N, C-alpha and C positions, 0 to 999 in steps of 0.2 A: 682406442682411437685409431685406428688405419693410419697408416703411412701418408694415404694422399689426403685423409681428413685433416691431419697434421699436417702438412705443407700447407692447405688453402687457408686453414686457421692463421699461421704464421703471415701468408700473405694479404692476406685482409687486416691482420694489426698491424701491416708495416705501412699497408696503402694509407688505412687511416691516421696512422702518426702523421705522416707525410703530407697530407692532404689539409688536415686538420692545423699543422704548423705552418703549411703555405699559406694558407686563407688568413691564418691568426694574424700573419707579421706583415701582410698585403702582398706575397711575393708570386701571385696568379697572374701570368701573362692574359692579357685580352687583344683587342683588336685585330688590324687585317691579317696578323698572324697568325690568328685564330678561324681564318676564314672558312675550313672545311674541317671537322671532326670524324674520323672514319672507326666504325668499329667492327672488331673481328670476331664473328664467332666458328664455329666446327661445328659441332653435335647439338642437339636441342633434342632430348629426351629425358627419361626416368628412369635410367638403369643404374642401379646402386655398381657403384666403383668402376665405374667411366669414364676415364680422363679426358679433359677439353670437353665438357660434355656440360651444356645449363639447362636447369629443370626444365619443363613444359612451363610450368605455371611461373617461375621465375622469370622467362624470355617474355612471357605476356605481361608481367609488371613492369618490368625493363622497355619493353616498347610504349605501354601505358605510359611509363615515368617520363619518358622524351617529351610526350605533347604535353607532360603536366609543366613541364620544365623550358617549356617554350620553344625544344628545338624542332628543327623541321627539314624530317628526312629528304633527301634529295636523288635523283638519278645519275646512273655514270654519263647520260649524256650532258646532265648539267654540268658534272664533273669537269668533262672535254670541252665543253664551251667556255668555261673558268681559264680553262688553263691553255687552250689552243686559241681562243676569240677573244679573252677578256673579259666577259660576259659577266657580270657581277653575280653573287649566290646571296640567297636569301640570310639574313642574320639567322647566327645558330644553327648552320647549316649542317647536318649528318650524312653520312653516306652508310649505310648497313650492306656487311659484306661476308661471306661464309667461304670458309677452305673446304676441301677434299671431296665434296660430294657425297656426303651422305644422303641417305633416303630417307633419315628423319627430316630432313630440310624439307624435304615435299609433302611429309606426313603430318607434320610438327607445326615448322615455324612458318610454310607459306599458308595456311591459315588466320595465322593472326597476323603475319604481316597485312593479308588481303584484307582481313576486319579493319584493320587500322588507316587502309589505304596509303603504305608505304612502300616504294621501291628499294630493290636489295640487290646485291651481285651476289653470285656464287661463283667461284674460281675451282675447275676442277681438272684433275690429272687424267689424262686421258686413259692411260696405261688401266684404268682402276674402276672404268665405267662396264657394268655390267659383269663384274668379274667377282668371283667367290675369295679370293685371295684378301686377307686384311691388311689395312694399309702398313707400313711398315712400323710405325709406333703404335699400332693396333696388334700388333702378332702377339705381343705379350697378355694381353687380353685375350684373345682368340685361345690362344692355350689355357686361359679358366675359364671358357666356355661364355663369356661376352664377344656376341657377335655384334659389328656395325657393320651393316650391310649398303654400299655405295649404290648411286642411282644408275640405270643402264640408260642406254642413247634414246628410248624411247620415251621416257620418264625423265630424262633431260629435255625435252621439248614439251613437255605436259607442264615443267616446271619454268621455262621462258612465258608458257602463256598464261600462267598464272601472275608474271609482274618479276620475277627473280630474273633478272637476267646473265648469263653464262658467259665465263670469260675464263682465260687461261691459267692453268698452273703446273703447267709441263704434260709431261708423259709418266715418268715413273715415281713421284714421288721423293726425288733428289737433290737436296742443294746443291745449287750451280757451282759453287765451290768444289766440292766433291767430284766434279766430272772434269775430264779433259775435254779442250776447248771445242771437239768435234762432235762429243756428245751432248756439252750444252746447246750446241746449235743448234741440233737435232730439238732436244728438249722444245727449245724456244721458238721454232719454223714449223714443226710438224706439228705438235700439239694445236698453234694457229690455223695451221690448212687444213686439218681436218676438222676443227669446228666450224671454221668457215664454211666446210662441204656441206657439213649436217645443218646449219644453222640458216645457212642461204643469207648471211651476213658479216660485213668485217668482223673481227674480233681487235677491239681498240686494247687491252689491258691484260696485265701480266701478274699473277703475284707470285714471288720468291717464296720458295720453300722454305719453311723454318723464318727464313727473313730478316735474321739479326745482321748487322754488319760484320759477320762472319763468313756469313753464308754467302754471299755474291760479291763479286770484283767489279771493279771498274769496267776490265771489258765485256762483261755482259750486259753494259749499258748500249755498250756500241750496238751488239749483236742485237737487242732488243729495237734499237733503233734500225737497224736494217733490214731488218722482220717485219716493220711498220707499224712496231706496237706507240702507243701514244700515249701510255699511261703505266706506272708500276709501282707494288703496293709491298711494302717491306714489312715486317712487327716490330720494328722500331718505333715505342711509344710517343706521342706528341701530337701536335694537331699540326695542320697544313693552310701555307698563307702564299701570295704570289711570287715569294724567294723559293718557294720550296721545287725542288726539282722534281718536275712531275714524270719520272722515273724513280725516284727514289721517296713515294708519299709516305707517309707516317700512319702507323693504325693503333689503337688501343685495343690489345687483349683483351676482351670481354671474359670473366669469369664467374662463380656465383657470389657476387658481391652483395653485401648487404645495400638497402636502399641508399643509405648518406653515402657508404664508400663509392657508389656506382655515379652518385651526382659530383663526388668531388673528383674522380677520373673523369667526366666530360669537361670538368670545368678547368681542366689542365693544371688541379694543384696536387697532383701527385708525379707531374711528369720528371721529377729527378729519379724517377724508378727507370727513366730511357737509359741509365747507366746500365742496367744488365742486358743490353741489347747492342754496347760495344764489343770489340774484339776480346779484350779481357774480362766483361761483365760475364759474355757467353763460357768461357771457361768457369769461372768462378758460380753460376748455375749448375753446370755440369758436374761439379765437385761436391756442390747442395744436394742435389737431386742423388748422385751416388750415396753419400749419406744419409740419404732417408730411403733408400731404396726406390725410388718411383722415377728411376731413369729411363728413358723409352729411346726407340734409334730418332 
């Protein structure tokens, strides 16, 4: 078994045990604090050994499962209305998001979303649009011949016309916490302005690169407000409600989960896993990945 397969098997096992235990003891929270579930995807393709990837058939199954479980995919405008104007969301509202701007989102994910009638959001780092360079976390894959092409500017327009809304993921795919303040300001403001120029509409949302509590600071929330963003998305596991800071929205990172595990994650039964997204948890994950040989940038 490859290191990445071992890692995924271990994670699936941990999620399943946590989820079934929480469900069994009635420790799953519900109500208004789970008004919005946000799913975070990256790649959707069938390339073996490709990290942060969901196979196409499994993505199709997960989209079908959302409907079977009674979840209602909503648009970014619905989320803006909820947090800015207090407009209620439908019961079991879910927002589908993608990070990084991969071409396979257009080729593989968009047709499935369109067939189901689901809106979605794509967060793009504009410095990699139409650029043959691999994203930083894909450099090790490119060295082994696994290429993950990104969208170009024209394909970005095509994606928008298919119903997937484009928002900002900065410029150079670097965590804000790793940057000097002037660099972070540039990532936040210039990406917004450039996308607005291309798309001909306001850009309202930002997704933090990597997005755990270790990857951004309180000052970055101020920079986002000053730049005119209304929403920002982390990668901290959990759902969102009326008390959630709209500039620190939680998302569930979706992986190749078995059907039952995906159901448990959606329900909030695995929310204890959010400990991995704390500062201490991030350092522990780095150690774990180094031990397995699955570290990336």
